[in-house]
C-alpha positions as CSV (number, residue, x, y, z in Angstrom):
1,M,-48.7,82.7,166.0
2,V,-49.7,79.1,166.5
3,K,-52.9,77.8,164.9
4,L,-54.7,75.3,167.1
5,K,-56.8,73.0,164.9
6,Q,-57.4,69.9,167.0
7,V,-60.3,70.0,169.5
8,T,-61.9,67.9,172.1
9,K,-65.2,68.6,174.0
10,V,-66.0,68.0,177.6
11,L,-69.4,68.5,179.3
12,L,-69.3,70.1,182.8
13,K,-72.2,70.3,185.3
14,P,-71.7,72.9,188.1
15,T,-73.6,72.8,191.3
16,I,-76.9,74.6,191.3
17,P,-77.8,77.4,191.0
18,F,-75.3,78.6,188.4
19,S,-75.1,81.8,186.4
20,F,-72.8,81.3,183.4
21,D,-72.3,84.9,182.4
22,A,-71.9,86.3,185.9
23,T,-69.2,83.7,186.6
24,F,-67.3,83.7,183.3
25,H,-67.4,87.4,182.7
26,K,-66.3,90.0,185.4
27,P,-66.8,93.5,184.0
28,D,-64.3,94.9,186.6
29,H,-61.4,92.9,185.1
30,F,-59.5,95.0,182.6
31,T,-59.3,93.9,179.0
32,S,-56.1,91.8,178.7
33,G,-56.0,90.3,175.2
34,D,-56.1,86.7,176.5
35,N,-59.8,86.3,176.4
36,E,-63.1,87.3,174.7
37,W,-66.6,87.1,175.9
38,Q,-70.1,87.4,174.5
39,P,-73.3,86.3,176.3
40,G,-73.2,82.6,176.7
41,V,-69.6,82.1,175.4
42,R,-66.1,82.8,176.7
43,W,-62.9,82.2,174.8
44,Q,-59.8,81.9,177.0
45,T,-56.2,81.0,176.5
46,W,-54.8,78.7,179.2
47,Y,-51.2,77.6,180.1
48,W,-51.4,74.2,181.8
49,R,-48.6,71.7,182.5
50,G,-46.3,72.9,179.7
51,K,-49.0,73.4,177.0
52,Q,-50.6,76.5,175.7
53,L,-54.2,75.9,175.0
54,G,-57.3,77.6,173.6
55,L,-60.5,77.1,175.5
56,K,-64.1,77.9,174.6
57,F,-66.7,77.8,177.3
58,I,-70.3,77.5,176.0
59,N,-73.4,77.8,178.1
60,R,-75.8,74.9,177.4
61,G,-77.9,75.0,180.5
62,K,-80.2,77.0,182.7
63,L,-79.8,78.5,186.2
64,D,-81.1,75.4,187.9
65,Q,-80.1,72.9,185.2
66,P,-76.6,74.1,184.4
67,E,-74.3,72.6,181.7
68,I,-71.1,73.9,180.2
69,V,-69.5,72.6,177.1
70,V,-65.7,73.1,177.1
71,E,-64.0,72.9,173.8
72,I,-60.3,72.4,174.2
73,Y,-58.1,73.5,171.3
74,F,-54.6,72.1,171.1
75,H,-51.6,71.6,168.8
76,R,-50.5,68.1,169.8
77,R,-52.5,65.2,171.1
78,L,-53.5,65.4,174.8
79,S,-53.6,62.4,177.1
80,Q,-56.8,61.6,179.0
81,S,-54.9,62.2,182.3
82,F,-53.9,65.7,181.0
83,I,-57.5,66.5,180.1
84,D,-58.8,65.2,183.4
85,S,-56.3,67.4,185.3
86,L,-57.2,70.4,183.2
87,I,-60.9,69.9,183.9
88,Q,-60.3,69.6,187.6
89,E,-58.3,72.9,187.5
90,I,-61.1,74.6,185.6
91,R,-63.6,73.5,188.2
92,Y,-61.4,74.8,190.9
93,R,-60.6,78.2,189.4
94,F,-64.2,79.0,188.5
95,N,-65.6,77.5,191.7
96,L,-68.0,75.2,189.8
97,D,-68.5,73.0,192.8
98,L,-69.3,75.9,195.3
99,D,-72.3,75.5,197.5
100,L,-74.0,78.9,198.0
101,T,-76.9,77.6,200.0
102,E,-75.9,78.9,203.4
103,F,-74.7,82.3,202.0
104,Y,-78.0,82.9,200.3
105,S,-80.1,81.7,203.2
106,Q,-78.2,83.9,205.7
107,F,-78.4,87.1,203.7
108,R,-81.4,86.9,201.3
109,D,-83.2,89.4,203.6
110,D,-80.3,91.8,204.0
111,Q,-81.3,95.3,202.9
112,I,-78.3,95.8,200.6
113,L,-77.1,92.3,199.8
114,G,-80.5,90.6,199.4
115,P,-81.6,92.4,196.2
116,I,-78.1,91.8,194.7
117,I,-78.3,88.1,195.5
118,E,-81.7,88.0,193.7
119,R,-80.2,89.7,190.6
120,W,-77.1,87.5,190.5
121,R,-78.2,84.2,191.9
122,G,-75.7,81.5,190.9
123,M,-72.8,83.9,190.4
124,R,-69.4,82.4,191.5
125,P,-66.1,84.2,192.1
126,G,-64.1,83.0,189.2
127,H,-60.7,83.8,187.7
128,P,-58.8,81.9,185.0
129,S,-55.3,82.8,186.2
130,S,-52.7,80.6,188.0
131,L,-50.9,82.0,191.1
132,Y,-48.0,83.1,188.9
133,E,-50.2,84.8,186.3
134,Y,-52.2,86.5,189.0
135,L,-49.0,87.8,190.6
136,I,-47.9,89.3,187.3
137,I,-51.3,91.0,186.8
138,G,-51.2,92.2,190.4
139,I,-47.8,93.9,189.9
140,V,-48.9,95.8,186.7
141,L,-52.0,97.0,188.7
142,Q,-49.8,98.6,191.4
143,N,-50.0,102.4,191.5
144,A,-51.3,102.8,188.0
145,T,-54.5,103.9,186.2
146,V,-56.5,101.1,184.5
147,R,-55.3,102.4,181.1
148,R,-51.7,102.2,182.2
149,S,-52.1,98.7,183.6
150,V,-53.6,97.5,180.4
151,Q,-50.7,99.0,178.4
152,M,-48.1,97.3,180.6
153,F,-49.8,93.9,180.5
154,Q,-50.4,94.0,176.8
155,A,-46.7,94.8,176.3
156,L,-45.7,91.8,178.4
157,L,-48.0,89.4,176.5
158,E,-46.9,90.7,173.1
159,N,-43.2,90.3,173.9
160,Y,-43.2,87.1,176.0
161,G,-46.5,85.4,175.4
162,R,-47.7,83.5,172.4
163,L,-50.5,84.4,170.0
164,L,-52.9,81.5,169.6
165,E,-55.5,81.2,166.8
166,F,-58.5,79.0,167.5
167,D,-62.2,79.0,166.6
168,D,-61.5,82.1,164.5
169,K,-60.1,84.0,167.5
170,K,-56.6,85.3,168.0
171,L,-55.7,85.6,171.6
172,W,-52.5,85.9,173.6
173,C,-51.4,83.1,176.0
174,F,-49.2,83.5,179.0
175,W,-45.6,82.3,179.1
176,P,-44.7,79.6,181.5
177,P,-43.8,80.4,185.2
178,G,-40.0,81.0,185.2
179,G,-40.1,81.8,181.5
180,L,-38.4,85.1,181.9
181,V,-35.1,83.7,183.3
182,G,-33.3,84.8,180.1
183,I,-34.8,88.3,180.2
184,S,-32.9,91.0,182.0
185,E,-34.5,93.7,184.2
186,E,-33.4,96.3,181.7
187,Q,-35.3,94.5,178.9
188,L,-38.4,94.6,181.1
189,R,-37.9,98.3,181.9
190,A,-37.7,99.0,178.2
191,L,-41.4,98.0,178.1
192,K,-42.1,101.0,180.3
193,L,-42.8,98.9,183.4
194,G,-40.8,101.2,185.7
195,Y,-40.0,99.8,189.1
196,R,-42.3,96.9,188.4
197,A,-39.6,95.3,186.2
198,K,-37.6,94.4,189.3
199,F,-40.7,92.9,191.0
200,I,-41.6,90.8,188.0
201,K,-38.0,89.6,187.6
202,R,-37.9,88.5,191.3
203,I,-41.2,86.8,191.1
204,D,-40.3,84.9,187.9
205,N,-37.0,83.8,189.5
206,Y,-38.8,82.6,192.5
207,F,-40.9,80.2,190.4
208,A,-38.0,79.3,188.2
209,Q,-36.2,78.0,191.3
210,G,-39.2,76.0,192.4
211,K,-39.5,77.9,195.7
212,I,-43.3,77.9,195.5
213,D,-45.8,75.3,194.5
214,E,-49.3,76.6,194.0
215,L,-51.0,73.2,194.3
216,K,-49.2,72.4,197.5
217,L,-49.9,75.8,198.9
218,R,-53.6,75.3,198.3
219,Q,-53.5,72.5,200.9
220,K,-52.0,74.7,203.6
221,D,-54.1,76.6,206.2
222,F,-55.1,80.2,205.8
223,D,-52.3,81.7,208.0
224,T,-49.6,79.7,206.3
225,Q,-50.8,80.8,202.8
226,K,-50.9,84.4,203.9
227,E,-47.4,84.2,205.4
228,E,-45.9,82.5,202.3
229,L,-47.5,85.0,200.0
230,L,-46.2,88.0,202.0
231,K,-42.7,86.6,201.6
232,L,-42.8,87.2,197.9
233,Y,-40.9,90.3,196.7
234,G,-43.1,93.2,195.9
235,V,-46.3,91.6,197.2
236,G,-48.1,93.7,199.8
237,P,-51.4,93.5,201.7
238,A,-53.5,94.6,198.8
239,T,-52.2,91.9,196.4
240,V,-52.4,89.2,199.2
241,W,-56.0,90.1,199.8
242,Y,-56.8,89.5,196.1
243,L,-54.8,86.3,196.0
244,L,-56.4,84.8,199.1
245,F,-59.8,85.4,197.6
246,D,-59.4,84.7,193.9
247,V,-56.6,82.1,193.9
248,F,-57.1,80.4,197.3
249,H,-60.9,80.9,197.7
250,H,-61.1,82.3,201.2
251,W,-64.5,84.1,201.7
252,H,-63.9,85.6,205.2
253,F,-60.7,87.5,204.6
254,F,-61.4,91.2,204.4
255,D,-58.9,93.4,206.3
256,H,-57.5,95.6,203.6
257,I,-58.9,98.3,201.3
258,S,-56.9,100.1,198.7
259,P,-57.2,103.9,198.3
260,W,-59.0,103.5,195.0
261,E,-61.5,101.0,196.5
262,Q,-61.9,103.2,199.6
263,K,-63.2,106.0,197.3
264,I,-65.7,103.7,195.6
265,Y,-67.0,102.1,198.8
266,S,-67.4,105.6,200.3
267,K,-69.7,106.6,197.6
268,L,-71.4,103.3,197.3
269,F,-72.3,102.7,200.9
270,F,-72.1,106.0,202.6
271,D,-73.0,108.4,199.7
272,Q,-69.9,110.4,200.5
273,D,-67.7,112.3,198.1
274,P,-65.0,109.9,196.8
275,E,-62.4,112.7,197.2
276,N,-63.3,112.9,200.9
277,P,-63.5,109.2,201.6
278,V,-64.8,107.4,204.7
279,P,-62.0,106.1,206.9
280,V,-61.0,102.5,206.0
281,E,-61.6,101.4,209.6
282,K,-65.3,102.4,209.4
283,I,-65.7,100.6,206.0
284,L,-64.1,97.4,207.4
285,K,-66.4,97.6,210.4
286,Y,-69.4,98.0,208.1
287,F,-68.7,94.7,206.4
288,Q,-68.3,92.7,209.7
289,R,-72.0,92.2,209.5
290,Y,-71.4,89.5,206.9
291,G,-69.3,87.4,209.2
292,R,-67.3,84.6,207.5
293,Y,-68.8,85.6,204.2
294,Q,-67.4,89.1,204.2
295,Q,-65.3,88.8,201.1
296,L,-68.0,86.9,199.2
297,A,-70.5,89.6,200.1
298,V,-68.1,92.3,198.8
299,H,-67.7,90.3,195.6
300,Y,-71.4,90.3,195.0
301,I,-71.8,94.0,195.7
302,W,-68.7,94.9,193.7
303,E,-69.7,92.9,190.6
304,D,-73.3,94.3,190.8
305,L,-71.8,97.8,190.5
306,W,-69.7,96.9,187.5
307,W,-72.5,95.2,185.7
308,R,-74.6,98.3,186.2
309,R,-71.7,100.3,184.7
310,K,-71.7,98.0,181.7
311,N,-75.3,98.9,181.0
312,Q,-75.5,102.5,182.1
313,S,-73.3,105.5,182.7
314,I,-72.1,106.1,186.3
315,P,-70.3,109.5,186.1
316,W,-68.6,109.3,189.5
317,L,-67.3,105.9,188.8
318,E,-66.0,106.8,185.3
319,K,-64.0,109.6,186.9
320,L,-62.3,107.1,189.2
321,I,-61.6,104.5,186.6
322,R,-59.9,106.7,184.0
323,L,-59.7,103.9,181.4
């Protein structure tokens, strides 16, 4: 365990409107041991440019006057250029500069989306993970219950991550991309990862060899990004869909629904038994009404469901989650 005692503070001002809790806490994300949240505050470990950091995000503003204080905890002195690059990355990953004006204007009167926009005005899609980290998370999510995915990811963090202590919190931080080069597939399988051990090993090797650069890939067009991501071993349509939304911020891309999501959407939009789900084609057609904001609309509707679950019991959903 490494204790991070040094701290520097930075004030961020997102575009308005901005909802801190709806952006920095996603109830649908499984508990991973690398973050903690309470209303108005999020603690998060962060691997950036060779350093493992502790971050504390504090809400200091209002919906239409947003301010976020970021406390950066570190072990050795950070240069100003490093801090600037970190802040730029935080703004990108949490979409702090996103303009939601057109999206709200276009769908504020929509029968389903309108009330949800009203409830979650200022919510941004946001995710703290790099492309590498997201790929690892995506692999442990494959063909597994939420409980099983949590167990696999926790085993990886505890064996190859680093435990950081900062602001009276103890949280695990990711290892660097390519950091599993000296780890064999057999060692990964010993963590009860199953076939996913091969996928993780291949992905890690890909980054270790410098065959992919996330920052450069961000500058490419949508089709190139999709093509490059599909080349990655073990990455299928479902994972690419998540990546293009969460990591590369494309709001229009919605052409894949996993069997698990198919069941949830069937109940949510068509009030049909999840065990006898509506055909995927029909669900995809349903969302075409949201045009180039299809994925953003899905995000709002999806997060609304999971926030409701946080505050009340939804028996049919609990049955599908099996946490």
